[in-house]
C-alpha positions as CSV (number, residue, x, y, z in Angstrom):
1,X,11.5,40.9,-24.6
2,X,13.5,43.4,-26.5
3,X,11.6,46.6,-25.6
4,X,12.6,48.6,-28.7
5,X,11.5,45.9,-31.0
6,X,8.3,45.6,-29.1
7,X,7.5,49.3,-29.5
8,X,8.1,49.0,-33.2
9,X,5.8,46.0,-33.6
10,X,3.1,46.8,-31.1
11,X,0.9,48.6,-33.6
12,X,0.2,45.4,-35.5
13,X,-3.3,44.0,-34.7
14,X,-4.0,40.7,-33.0
15,X,-6.7,39.2,-35.2
16,X,-7.9,36.7,-32.5
17,X,-9.6,33.6,-33.8
18,X,-9.4,34.8,-37.4
19,X,-5.8,33.6,-37.7
20,X,-5.9,32.4,-41.3
21,X,-2.2,32.1,-41.9
22,X,-0.2,29.0,-42.8
23,X,2.1,27.3,-40.3
24,X,5.6,28.4,-41.4
25,X,7.1,25.0,-40.7
26,X,4.4,22.4,-40.8
27,X,2.0,23.9,-43.4
28,X,-1.8,24.0,-42.9
29,X,-3.8,26.8,-41.5
30,X,-3.4,27.6,-37.8
31,X,-7.1,27.4,-37.0
32,X,-8.2,24.4,-38.9
33,X,-11.1,22.5,-37.2
34,X,-10.1,19.5,-35.1
35,X,-10.5,16.1,-36.7
36,X,-11.9,13.1,-34.7
37,X,-8.3,11.8,-34.1
38,X,-7.0,15.1,-32.9
39,X,-6.9,17.1,-29.6
40,X,-5.6,20.5,-28.6
41,X,-4.1,21.8,-25.4
42,X,-2.4,25.0,-24.2
43,X,1.0,25.2,-22.6
44,X,2.8,28.1,-21.0
45,X,6.6,27.7,-20.6
46,X,7.9,31.2,-20.4
47,X,8.6,33.1,-23.7
48,X,6.5,31.4,-26.3
49,X,9.1,31.6,-29.1
50,X,11.4,28.8,-27.9
51,X,8.6,26.7,-26.4
52,X,6.7,26.6,-29.7
53,X,9.8,25.4,-31.6
54,X,10.3,22.6,-29.1
55,X,6.8,21.3,-29.7
56,X,6.5,21.7,-33.5
57,X,9.5,19.4,-33.8
58,X,7.8,16.4,-32.2
59,X,6.4,13.7,-34.6
60,X,2.6,13.6,-34.7
61,X,2.1,17.3,-34.1
62,X,-0.3,18.7,-36.7
63,X,0.0,22.4,-35.7
64,X,1.3,24.8,-33.2
65,X,0.4,28.5,-32.6
66,X,1.4,31.1,-30.0
67,X,-1.0,33.3,-28.2
68,X,-2.4,34.4,-24.9
69,X,-4.7,32.7,-22.4
70,X,-5.8,32.8,-18.7
71,X,-6.5,36.6,-18.4
72,X,-9.3,38.9,-18.0
73,X,-9.6,40.9,-21.3
74,X,-10.7,39.9,-24.7
75,X,-8.4,39.9,-27.7
76,X,-5.3,41.3,-25.9
77,X,-2.3,42.3,-27.9
78,X,1.4,41.7,-27.2
79,X,2.0,45.1,-25.7
80,X,-1.0,44.7,-23.3
81,X,0.1,41.2,-22.2
82,X,3.7,42.3,-21.7
83,X,2.5,45.0,-19.3
84,X,1.5,42.2,-16.9
85,X,-1.8,43.8,-16.3
86,X,-4.1,41.6,-18.3
87,X,-3.5,38.3,-16.4
88,X,-2.8,36.4,-19.6
89,X,0.1,34.0,-20.0
90,X,2.1,33.5,-23.2
91,X,1.0,30.1,-24.3
92,X,1.4,27.6,-27.2
93,X,-1.7,26.0,-28.7
94,X,-0.7,22.4,-29.7
95,X,-2.9,20.2,-32.0
96,X,-1.8,16.6,-32.3
97,X,-2.8,13.3,-33.9
98,X,-3.6,10.9,-31.1
99,X,-2.7,7.9,-33.2
100,X,0.9,9.1,-33.6
101,X,1.7,10.8,-30.3
102,X,0.1,10.7,-26.8
103,X,-0.6,13.6,-24.4
104,X,1.9,11.8,-22.1
105,X,4.7,12.7,-24.6
106,X,3.6,16.3,-24.7
107,X,3.6,16.5,-20.9
108,X,7.0,15.0,-20.8
109,X,8.4,17.7,-23.1
110,X,6.4,20.4,-21.2
111,X,7.9,19.5,-17.8
112,X,11.4,18.9,-19.1
113,X,11.7,22.0,-21.3
114,X,11.5,24.7,-18.6
115,X,11.7,25.2,-14.8
116,X,8.1,24.8,-13.4
117,X,9.2,25.8,-9.9
118,X,9.8,29.4,-10.9
119,X,6.9,31.7,-9.8
120,X,5.8,34.1,-12.6
121,X,9.1,34.0,-14.4
122,X,11.3,31.9,-16.6
123,X,15.0,32.8,-16.6
124,X,15.4,36.6,-17.1
125,X,11.8,37.0,-18.2
126,X,9.6,38.1,-15.2
127,X,5.9,38.7,-14.8
128,X,2.7,36.7,-14.7
129,X,2.7,36.5,-18.5
130,X,5.7,34.1,-18.2
131,X,4.2,31.7,-15.7
132,X,4.2,28.0,-16.2
133,X,0.7,26.8,-17.2
134,X,-1.3,24.0,-18.6
135,X,-4.8,24.9,-19.8
136,X,-6.7,21.7,-20.7
137,X,-9.7,21.2,-23.0
138,X,-11.0,17.9,-21.6
139,X,-11.5,16.3,-18.2
140,X,-9.1,13.5,-19.3
141,X,-6.4,16.0,-20.1
142,X,-6.8,17.8,-16.8
143,X,-6.5,14.5,-14.9
144,X,-3.4,13.4,-16.8
145,X,-1.8,16.8,-16.3
146,X,-2.3,16.6,-12.5
147,X,-0.9,13.0,-12.5
148,X,2.1,14.0,-14.4
149,X,2.7,17.0,-12.1
150,X,2.5,14.9,-9.0
151,X,5.0,12.4,-10.4
152,X,7.4,15.2,-11.6
153,X,7.2,16.8,-8.1
154,X,8.4,13.6,-6.6
155,X,11.3,13.5,-9.0
156,X,12.2,17.1,-8.4
157,X,12.0,16.8,-4.6
158,X,14.4,13.8,-4.7
159,X,16.9,16.1,-6.4
160,X,16.4,18.9,-3.9
161,X,14.3,21.2,-6.1
162,X,11.3,23.2,-4.7
163,X,7.6,23.0,-5.3
164,X,6.0,23.2,-8.8
165,X,4.2,26.5,-9.4
166,X,2.5,25.5,-12.6
167,X,-1.1,26.7,-13.1
168,X,-3.3,23.8,-14.3
169,X,-6.8,24.9,-15.2
170,X,-9.5,23.8,-17.7
171,X,-11.2,25.6,-20.5
172,X,-9.3,28.9,-20.9
173,X,-10.0,31.0,-24.0
174,X,-7.0,31.2,-26.4
175,X,-6.3,34.4,-28.4
176,X,-3.8,34.2,-31.2
177,X,-0.7,36.3,-31.0
178,X,0.2,38.7,-33.8
179,X,1.3,37.0,-37.0
180,X,5.0,38.0,-36.6
181,X,5.2,35.9,-33.4
182,X,3.9,32.7,-35.1
183,X,6.8,30.2,-35.6
184,X,9.1,33.2,-34.9
185,X,12.3,31.3,-34.5
186,X,12.0,29.6,-37.9
187,X,11.7,32.9,-39.8
188,X,14.6,34.7,-41.5
189,X,15.9,37.5,-39.4
190,X,14.5,36.2,-36.1
191,X,16.4,36.9,-32.9
192,X,17.6,33.6,-31.3
193,X,16.0,34.0,-27.9
194,X,14.8,31.5,-25.3
195,X,14.5,32.2,-21.6
196,X,13.6,28.6,-20.4
197,X,15.8,27.1,-17.7
198,X,15.3,23.3,-17.8
199,X,16.2,21.4,-14.7
200,X,17.6,18.3,-16.5
201,X,15.1,16.0,-14.7
202,X,13.4,13.5,-17.0
203,X,9.7,12.6,-16.5
204,X,9.1,8.8,-16.3
205,X,5.9,6.7,-16.1
206,X,3.0,8.2,-14.2
207,X,-0.6,7.0,-13.6
208,X,-2.4,7.1,-17.0
209,X,0.8,7.6,-19.1
210,X,0.9,5.9,-22.5
211,X,4.1,7.1,-24.2
212,X,4.2,6.6,-28.0
213,X,7.6,8.2,-28.8
214,X,10.8,6.3,-28.7
215,X,14.0,7.2,-26.8
216,X,15.5,7.9,-30.1
217,X,13.1,10.8,-30.5
218,X,13.9,12.2,-27.1
219,X,17.7,12.0,-27.8
220,X,17.1,15.1,-30.0
221,X,16.5,17.1,-26.8
222,X,19.6,17.6,-24.7
223,X,18.9,19.9,-21.8
224,X,22.5,19.9,-20.6
225,X,23.3,22.0,-23.7
226,X,22.6,25.7,-23.0
227,X,19.6,26.8,-25.0
228,X,19.2,23.4,-26.6
229,X,16.1,24.4,-28.5
230,X,17.8,27.4,-30.2
231,X,20.7,25.2,-31.3
232,X,18.5,22.6,-32.9
233,X,17.2,22.4,-36.5
234,X,13.8,23.8,-37.3
235,X,12.6,20.7,-39.1
236,X,10.3,18.2,-37.4
237,X,12.1,15.1,-36.0
238,X,11.6,12.0,-38.2
239,X,9.7,9.2,-36.6
240,X,11.5,6.2,-38.1
């Protein structure tokens, strides 16, 4: 992603779990402890800039952060991950209030916002760092992710699409990306970039699903529009 810009920024240090910055859109620290009514999960949907914006817009999201997970080395930086040699994927850590939004809703956005059938790529971005991935933090999350994948595969197959290549794994360590990546698309001077290639197939009910968001919320995402996320407002969607 923009090699010259990468070379300029790569000297900045990834400070791992010590990410004490405030979310640029939602407020609050990125690494606040989970409350009893909150959970977190990691999603990989290609380049993490656009994917993060898609999720911070949902009602009930407490925080999002971009980073790296699923690889072999500790505290990787962006340059190392972009080399494709660390095994890490670009991911978004999502923290949500379970009373306001369900994991089913998050999985719906995950499957719909990118092309999960692409192997180690998303659009023009290629490499294992851009793979589709769900890294869960509980057994219940893992089971629901599998159930949603199986249902989405049926829907894709009915439309002639291939097999889902998404990596679904439990308990992967998350490393925060450098501060300049956090909520990147909301910051002044950012480059409007998103490589995701949605297939325009909507996820419906699946075993264990318990959607909380209304169709009015989902109408804010129109995957028939090229780079829908980039064209949308940065503000969270009101849950009227």
